[in-house]
N, C-alpha and C positions, 0 to 999 in steps of 0.2 A: 478662666478654666483652661487647663492644659489641653493642647490639641493633639488628638491621636489620629495619625494618618490612616486613611482607609486603603487597605491593600486588597486588591482583587486577586483571587487565585484562579488563574486560567492555565489550562494545559497548552503549552506552546510547541511541543515536539510532535505534532500530529503527523507531519510528513515523514519524519524518521520512523515513527511507530508504524505508519502505513507500510513503508518499505520493509521494515523488519517483519511485520505480519505476513506480507506477501512472500518474502523469502523463506521465513521459518516454517510457515504452514505447509508450503510445497516441499521444503527440505525434509520435514518430518514425515510427510505422507507418502511421497513418491518413492524414495528409497526403501521405506518400510514396506510398502506394497510390493516392490520389486523383490526384496529379500524374502518376504513371505511366499510370493509366487514361486521363486526358484526353489525354496525349501520344499514346497509341495511337489516339485518335479524331481529334484535330485538331492541327495544327502551329502553335499560337498560345501564346507565352509569356505574353501579357497575360491570356488566358483562364485559363491554369493558375495564374498568380499570384493573380488576382482570386478564383478559386474556392478556391484553397488558403488565402488569408488569411481568407476568409469562414468556411471550415471550422474554421480555428484559433480564431477568435473564438467561434463557436458551440460547438465542442468543449471549449474551456477553460472556458466558462461552465457547460456541462452537467456536465463532470467536477468542477469546483470545487464546484458546488451539491451534486452527489452526495456528495462527501467531507464537506461541511459537514453535510448531513442525516444521514449515517451517524454522524458524531460526536455530533450532538444526540440521535440515537436511543440511542447508548450511554449518555449521561448520564441520559436519561429511564428507560431500562431499569434502570440501577443504582439510581436513586431508588425505583422501584417495588418492586424486589426487597428493597431495604433496609427499606422500610416494612413489607412483608409479613413479613420475617424478624423485625422488631421485635415485631410483633403475635404471631407464633408463640411467641416467647420469653416474652412476657407472659401469653399464654393457655394455652400448653402447655409449661411449663418442663421437666416430667419427660421428655416426648417428645424435646425438643430436647437435654436433658442426655444421654439415651441415644444420640442421633445423634453428639454430640461424642465420647463414649466409643468408639463404633464407628469414627469417623474416626481417632482416635488409635491404636486397635488395628490399623487398616488400615496405618498407618505403622510398625507393629512394636512399639508399647507394649503391655505386659500390662495386664489390668484393674486390678491393684494400682498400676501406674505411672500410668495414666490418671486414676484416681479423684481425686487431689489437683489435677490440672489442671482437671478438670471443676468441682470445688468452687471453685477460684480464679476460673474464668470466670463462675460463677453469681453471684459477688459483684461482678462488673463487667459489667453488662448491655451496655454499649456495645462493650466488647472482645469479649464473647460474640457479639454480632450481627455484628461485623466478621469474627470468626473463621469463622462459618458462611458468610458471603458469600464469603470467600476460599477456604475449603477444601471446603465442601459444594457451592457453586454455581460455583466457579472464577471469580469476578468480582473484578476490580481496580477501585478507585475511579478513574473517568476524570477527567481535568482538564477542568473546564467550559469553559476557553478552547481546548481541543484542537480543537473542531469548526471554529472560524474558522481556526486555524492549518492544519489539514488541508486545508480548502477552498482557501486561498491557495497552499499549497505545490503541491497537485495542479494547479491552474490555471496557475501560473507554470511548472511543469515541462512542462506540455503545450505552452505557447506556445514555450518554448525549443526543445523537441524538434521542434515543427512547423515552425519557421523553417528548420531545417537542410536538409531536402530541397528547399525552395523557393528557397534562395539562388542556385543555378546558373541557375534560370529568371529571376531578377532581373538576371543578368549577361549572358545570351546572348539573341540575337534569335530564335533558332530553338529550338522546344521539343524537336525531335528531337536537336539538338546539345547541348541542356542535359541531356537524360535520362541519358547515360552519366556525366556529372559528378555528377548528383544521386544516381545509384546508388553511385558511388564514395564521395562525401561521406557519404551516409546509411549505407552499409555500414560505413564506418570509425567513424562515430558510434555505430552500434548495437554494434559490436565493443567499443569503448572503454567504452560504458555498461554492456554486459554484463560486461566484465572488472571494472569498479569495483563493480558490484552483487555479483558473486561474492566479491570481496575483503571487502566489508563484511558480507555475510551468512554467510560461512563456506563457501560453495559453491566447488568448484574453478573458478577464474576462466576457464580455457580453455573448459570445458564451458558455463559461463554465457554467455560471449561468443558461442560457436557457436550456442547455442539462440536467443539474441536476434537474431543475423543471419539465421538460418534462418526464424524467424517473420516478421520484416519482409520478407525477400526473397520468401517465398511469397505474402504478402498483395499486394505490389506486382506480382509476376508474374501473379497471377490477375487483378488489376484491369486490367493492360495487355492481356493476351490477350483478355479478355472485351470490352473496349472496341474492340480491333482487329477482332475477329470481327464485332461489331455494325456497326461503321462500314464 
């Protein structure tokens, strides 16, 4: 009989999607809320565009740096725990061997079944250390280049998202006239973004789209009403 290879379909871009979601969701929401709030106070497209662009620059830098530092922290944390686990294996091998056996038994192996696995790991200290990092501490080895990639993706997504609500203000002479178009364009972008996020992450797309629109709409409405009340 001909052999048909079994191909498993798994989504492997979860980290990039996570960073894109972080940057895009804030990029769509914060400048949108800012533009709506300023429109509620003054009818000046120049002011809205200037303030919006300034916020996008500052926000993208802050978000990108946050993503970069978070990635660096993951690398440093893994290195620290790796060194600590190595010392424990060297200084307290019997205790660590007992922990391996307990972990294996937690996953359903009997003491008799886990014993040869423990002995095999004891002969391979590096594999033993990595096993403990993964299954005892739940740590995956991070890509050292991931920090820079994360920062760039978050910052770029923030810029792209932030420009969407500002586009109508760049085309209209009246901020009041641009606001309905900004709401329509941003609402559509939020819906599409939420739908795509749901499809990629396995969440019901309609629910994800509605949640994204609701969050962005509430933020913009609150900013608009507060600015209108103060002015």
